[in-house]
N, C-alpha and C positions, 0 to 999 in steps of 0.2 A: 212392152219389149222385155225379153229376158236379159238379166244382167250377166255380163262376162265377169265371173268372180275372180278369175286369175288377174284380169286387168284391174279390177277393183282393188285387189290385194297389192299389186305392184304400185298402183296409184297412191294407196294409203301409206305405203312404206316410204314414199318419196320425201315425206316430211322430215325423215331422219337424215336426209342428205342435202336438202336445199336450205341455204342461209335465209333467215327471215328478215334480216336487216344487216347493214354494214355498221358494225360496232365501232364507235369512235375510239375505243381503247384497244381494238383489234383482238379481243378475247375469243373471237369466233373463227380463228384461222384454221383450227382443226376441221371445222365444218366445211370450210372452203376447200380444203384438200380433198375431202371426201366428195364434194360436189364436182371438183375438177375431173375426178376419175370417171364418174358415171353421168356427167351432164348431158352427153349426147343420148344416152339411154333414157334419161328422164324426159328429154324433149320428144323423143320418139313415142313414149308412152302417152304423154300429154296430147300429142297430135292424134294418136289412135283413139284415145278416150273422147276427144272432141268430136271425132267423126261419128262415133257410135251413139253417144248420149247428147241429146239436143234440148232436154228440158231445162227450165230456168235454174233449178237447184244445182244440177250438174254443171251447167255453164258458169255458175258463180264459182264453183270449185275450180273449174278450169281457168277462169279468169285469175283467181288468186294464185294458182300455180304458175301461170305465165308471169305474174308479178314477182313471185319468188325466184323464178328462173332469171328474170331481168336483173334482180338484185345480185344473184349468184354470179351471173356473167360479168356484171359491173365490178364485182369484188375481185375478179381475176383478170380485169382489164380487157375482157372480150366485149368491147363496146358495141360493135355492130350487132352481135348476137343479143346483147342486152336491149338494144333499141328494137330489134325485131320482136323479141318476146313481149316487150312493153306495148308495142303497137298491136300485137295480137290481143293483148288484154284490153286495149283501148277499143278495138273493133267489137269485142263481145260486150263491153260496157255500153257503148253507144247503140248497139243493136238491141240488147235485151233490157237495158236499164236506162236511168236518166243521164242525159249528156252533161248536165251542169251540177251534179252533186259532188260532194267532197272527194269521193273515190276517183272520179274522173280527173280532178286536179292532182291527186296523188300519182296517177299514171302519167299524166303530162309532165309532172315534176321529175319522175324517173327518167323519162326520155330527154328532158332538158339537161339533167345532170350528166347523162351519158354523152350527149353532144359537147357539153363543156369539157368533160374529161378527154374527149377526142380532139379538143382544141378547135372545134367548129363553133366559134363563139357567137357569131351572128345568128346561126341557126338555133343555138341554145337560147339566145335571148328571145327569139320569136316564140319558142315553146314556153319560156318563163312568163311571157306576157299573157299567154292563155291561162296559165296557172293563177296568176294574180287576178285576172278578170273573174274567174270562177270563185276563187276564195274570198274576194272582196264582196261579191254578190251573195254568197251563201253564208259566210262567217263574219263579215263586217271588216272594217278597215283596221281595227286594233287587235285582231286575233293573233295569237302567237304563231300560227301557221303562216300568216302573212310575213311576220318577222323572219321566219326561216327562209322563205322564198327570197326576200330582199337581201338576206345574207348571201345566198347563192348567186343572186344577180350581181351583187357587189364584187364577189370573187371573180365572176366571169368578166366583168368590166376591167378588173385589175389585171387578169391574164391577157386581156385584149390590149392593155396599155392605155386605157381610157380612165385615168386615175380620178379625174374630177367626178365623173359619173359613178365611179366605184365608191368614192367617199360619200356622195349624196345618198346612195342606196344603203350603204353601211350605217349612216346616221339614222336613216328611217328605221332600220332593223333594231338598232340600239334603243331608240326612243320607245318603240313598242315594248321591248323587253323590260326596260327600266320602269315604265308605267305599270306593266302587268305583274312583274315579278320582283321588282326592286333592284338594288345595285349589286347584289352579291349572288344571284342565282346563276347556275351553270350556263344557261342560255345567254344571260347578260355578259358573263365572262367570255363566252365564245364570240360575242359581238365585239368586245374589246379587242380580242385577238385579231379579228378580221380587220378592224381599223388599223391596228399596229402593222399588219402585213402590207396594207395599202401604202402607209407612210414609208415602210421599209422599201417597197418597190419604187417609190418616188425618190428614194435617197434621203428622206428626212428622218434620219436615225434618232434624233433627239425625241421627236414626237412618237416614233415607233416605240422607243424605250419607255416613254411615259405610259402608253397604253398597255404594254406588256407588264410593267410593274403594277399597274392598276389591276390587271387580271391576276397577277401573282398574289397580291394582297387579298383579293376576294377569295381566291382558291384556298389560301392558307387559313383564312378566317372561317369559311363555310365548310370546306371539305377536309381540312387538316393538312399538316405539313408533309405527310407521307402519302398523299393521294396522287394518282396518276395525272390529274389536271395540274397539280402543283409542279410535278416533274416536267410536264409540257411547257409550263411557263418558264421554268429554269432553262429548258432547251431553247425556247424562243429568245430569251434574253441573251443566251450564249451566242445564238446566231447573229444578233445585232453586233455584239462585241467582235465577232469574227469579221463582219463586214466593215467595221471601223478599224480593223487591223490590230486590235488589242487582243492578241491571240492567247496570252497568258490568262487574261481574265476570262476569255471564252472557255478555255480548258477548265478553269475552276467552276464555272457555272454548269458546264456539261457534266462535271463530276458529281455535282449535287443531283442533277437529273438522273444520272446513271445509278446512283445509290438507291434512289426510290424505285426506279424501274426494276432493278435486280431483286429488291425486297418484295415488290408487288407482283411482278410477272415471273420472276426467276431469271437466271442468267442466260437461258436459251429461249428468247422470245423476240418477235420482230421489233418491238419497241426498244428493247435493249440493244438490238443490232443497229437501229437508227442512231442512237446516241453514240455508240462506239464508232460508227462511220463518221459522225460529225467531229468527234474528238480527233480521229485520224487526220481529217482535213486541217484542223487547227495546228496539229503537230507538223504537218507537211509545210504549212505556211511559216512555221518557226524554223524550218530547216532541219528538224529532228525526224529524219526519214525512217529510222528504225522504229521509233515509237509510233509513227504514223502507220507504217505497215502492220505493226503488231495489233493496233486497234481495228484497222480495216479488215485484217484477216480474221479477227474475232467476229466482226460483223458478217463477213462472208460465210464463215462456218455455220452461223445461226441461220442465215438466209437460205443457203443451199440445202440445209437439213430440213427446214420448216416449209420453205416456199418453193424449193426446187431451183435448178440451174437456169430455167427459162422464165423466171419471174422478173418483172420490170424493176423491182426493188433490188434483186440480186444484180441486175445490170448496173444500177447506180453504184453499187460497191465495186464492181469490175472497173467502172469509170474512175472512181476515186483511187483505186490501186494503180491504174494506168497513169494517172496524173502524178502520183508519188514517184513512180519509176521515171517518168519524164523529167521531174525535178532533179533526180539523181543523175540524169544523163544516160540512163539505161533505155535507149530508144527502142531496141528490139522487143524488150519486155513490155514497154509502154504500148507499142503498136498491137502486140498480141492481146493485151487486156482490153484495149479500146475496141478491138475487133470482136471480142466476146460480147461486149456491151452492144455493139452495132447489130450483131446477129439477133439479140433479144429485142432490141428496139424494132427491127424490121419484122420479126416474127409476131411480136405481141401488139405493137402499136401501129405498124405499117411503115412503108417506105416514105410516105408523105407526112409523117408526124414531126412536130418541132423537136422532140427529143432525139429523133433519128438525125435531124439536121445538126443538132448540137454535137453529136458524136462524130459525124463527118468532119465538122469544124475542128474538133479536138485532134483527130487523126491528121488533119491538114497542118495543125500547129507543130506536131512532132516532125513531120517531113520537112517543114520549114526550118526547124532547128537543126535538122540533119543536112540542110543545104540542098535537098531534093525539091527544087522549087516547082518543077513541072507537075510532079506527083501532088505536091501540096496544093497547087492551084486547082488541080482537078477535083480534089476532095472539097476544097473551099467553095468552088463554084457550084458543086452539087448541093452543099449546105445552103447556100444563098437561094438556089432555085426552090428547094423544099420550103424554106421559110416563106418565100414570096407566094408559093402556091397554097400554103396552109394558113398563114396569119396575115398575109398581105405585104405590100411593098413598103409600108411605112411603119412597121411594128418595131418597138425597141429591141426585140430579140434578134433582129437582123444586124444590129450594130457590131457585136463581136465578130461575126463572119465577114462583114464588110471591112472592118479594120484589119482582120487577118489577111484578107485578099489584098488590101492596100499595102500591107507590110511585105507580102510576097512580091508584088509589083515593084516595090522600092528596092528589094534585094536584086531584082532582075534588071534594075536600072531604068525601069519604065515610070519615071517620076510623074509625068502628066496623068497617067492612069491611076497612079497611087493617090495623087491629090484629089482626083474625081471621086474615088471611093471613100477617102477620108471625109471629104466635104458632104457626101451623101449621108454618111454616118452622123456627121455633125448636125445636118438639117433634121434628121429623124429625132436625134436627142433633144435638140432645141424645141421641136414641136411638142414632144410628149413630156419632157422633163424640165424645160426652161433653160435659159442661158446661165443660171446660177447653180445648176446641178453639178455635183462633183464629177460626173462622167465627162463633162465638157473639158475638165482639166486634162484628162487622158488624151482626148482628141486634139486639143491645142498642142500638147506635147508631141503627138504623132505628126501633126502637120509641120510643126517647127522642125522636126527631124528631117523632113524633106527639104525645107529651106536651108538647113545646115549643110546637107549634102551638096546642094546647088550653090553653096557659098553665099547665100543671101543672109548673112549673119545678123544684120539689124532686124530683119523680119523674124528670124528665128528667135532672137532674144525677146522681141515684143510678145510673141506667143508664149514663150516659156514664162515670161513675167505674168501673163494672164493666168496661165496654169498654176503658177505658184501662189498668186493672190487667192484664187479659188480654194486651193489646197490648204493654205494657212487659215482661211476663213472657216473651212469645214473641219479640218483635223487639228490645226495648230502648227506652229513653225517647227516643232520638234518631232513630227510624225514621220514614219518611214516613207510615206508618199512624198513628203516635202524633200526628203533626202534624195529620192530618185531625180527630182527636178534640179536640185542643187548639182547633182552629178552631170545632168545634161547641159546645164549652163556652163559648168566647168569645161565640158567638152568643146563648147562653142569658142570659149576664150582660148583654149588650147589650140584649136584649129587656126585661130587668128595669130598664134604666136605670142599671145599675152599670157605668159606662163605663170607669173606671180598672181594675176587675177584668178587664173584657173586653180592654183593651189589653194587660194582662199576658199573657193567654192567646194573643192574636194574635201577640205578640212571640215566644213559644215556637214557635208555628207558623211564623212567618217565618224564624227561625233555621234550623230543620230543612229547610223547603222550599227555601231558597236553597242550603243545603249539599247536599241530596240530589238536587234537580232542576235547580238553577241558577236564575239570576235571570230567564231568558227561557223560562219554562214557563207554560202556562195556569193551572196550580194556584197557582203563585207569584203570577201576576198577580191572581188572585182574592183572595189574601190581601192584596195591596197595596190592592185596592179596598175590602175590608172594613175595613182600618185607616182608610182615608180617610173612610168613613161615620161612624166614631166621632168624628172631628174635626168632621164636619159637624154631628152632634148637639150637639157642644160649641160650635158657632158659630165654630170656629177654621178659617175657610175658607182662609186663607193656608197652613196646614199641610195641610189636606185636599187642596188642589189638586195638591200635589206627589205625593201617593200615588195619587190618581185618575188623574192624567196618566200616571204610571208604568204603571198597569195597562193604559191604552189603548196606550201606546207598545210595551209588551211584546207584546201581541196582534198589533200591526202588524208588529213584527219577526219574529214567528213565522208571519207570513202567514196570520193567522186573522181577516181582516176580515169574514168571513161567520159567525164564531162567534156563537152566540146571546147571549153576554155583551157583545159589542162595542156593540150598540145602547144597552144600559143604561149601560155605562161612559161612552160618549160623551155621553149626555144628562146624566149626573151631572157630568161634567167641565165642560160648558157652564154648569150651574147654579153650580158652585163659582167658575168664572171671573166670572160676573156678581155673585156675592156677595163676591168678594175685593177686594183693593186694586188689582187690575188693571183695574178698570172704566175704560173709555175707551181701553184698548189694543186693537189689532186682534187678534182671537182667532186667526185663521189664521196671521198672522205670528208671534205668540207661540208657537203650537203647533209650527210648523216649526222655530223656534229650539230648542225643547225636544227635538225629535227629533234635530237635528243635534248637540246638546251632551250627549245621553244617554251615559253614566249619571252625569255629573259633578255634577249637581244633586240626585242621589238621596241619601237618608239611610239609614244602616245599621239603625237601630232606631226603632220607634215610641215608645220610652220615653225614650232619652237624646238622640235627634235628631242623633247624630254623622254627619258627612259622609264619603263615600268619599274615599280619598286620590287 
């Protein structure tokens, strides 16, 4: 048969546009951009070439091109197309070549990975089983390719929420790597990181930190202090500190990672953007919204420039920016940015992907804070439906959406429905994470909140005590999570009219909030306000006005004038002013003087009333 030389030329040129692998350090992103532009053309040429040339040599070329296409599609999150291309390669492999040779396993592995990334975990595990069967028969049980598959299977079980199976497979992978390569090879270090991520998902942060530190030690010794793998370890350690609520530490570790990333990749690279994004999240948690936005917008500039406005990683940055605006109380901006993320999730990952469900739930949380409960519930129920269809009815990812829906029902006064939803979330958490997991503390607190509303104060206090015991065991008694529970317990005593007991608990909250978050944070301002309301109930308006005024001043300093608490705080401040000994004084003049002399009129404690130095 005569060759079509134009087609041969086009086919030969494709190698300059198709990624050959997904680089762990993402140095191939320029190739991916080129691939994105002409991927449909490449697919068309491959299809035409396949129809014209049917000899074994040409079919082998077509097979490898389909493999490259599947890798390319997977790299741009086009998972359905990746699976289609890989299955085309599999058909050629099984028709023209051996069904049980290593290349078959490679194709099967690509398909399994694509299903994993699509969050179709059970389907992915079925394909991984086929990979393991072929590789064990052809390569033996101790081959490194087996370790690689077990590592992927481990991550699949982790994403599925089956942590025991994840650990078992992760340990198998690690054992093979250690026996074949030693303790400090890059594959062994990757296995350490996988185990760390599993423990992180289980909420066992001490164990996670140990494995991350082990990986860091190996990276620094084997690859050097300025290698990207070392930066990855710094970033992973920072992630754990972020989960522990130790945000200052997380920022410090992220800074180490960022320094290496900028030196190795440059300031305009996806890896640099990832770390900037993470730093932004930590600053948001610290209440430093300006710094948070600064880092997230740095990440956004890089991602939009290199990956485009429709890439899933760009969507993550949109989501983080939205959450910062939500924290500031700028709900219109928050919704706008969440919607940008939602459009990307739907376009790239599909309507039924868990990431799409997460964004729906985030939008629901904004509408809830705005008091638009019907809108909030609509988005929340959509989120739950997607989670149930994609990961099942009992997956841990469902818990935030169920809790959000319960909170909406609580605000709507539907306490029975709220309890049903909270209890469903609690059952899922107990099943996957156990009754000693820190997530149970949040659920105990949420359920206690319902009992508090219903004036079942003894039941509420019992659950708050359980939440506090878990929190102290996990974080310690001086952690900000403990402070939140101290505040809730104080509220129960306040509702019962036990004002002195309430003040004792608010004082514990105050000590920790100021220490952990600083005096100029919205959570600390809320505690100031709550203390002020105690003195209002005691008719001690001269004391109350100091605390209420402080809550207003702090929100203003934090540039949170649009925060939903501000209106309530201002109204209460004017009430105190009218009831205090300041009657007859001009309110505006008095308030401006307070702003100018802040914080010298503030007291340290709601118990002893000592002044700042």
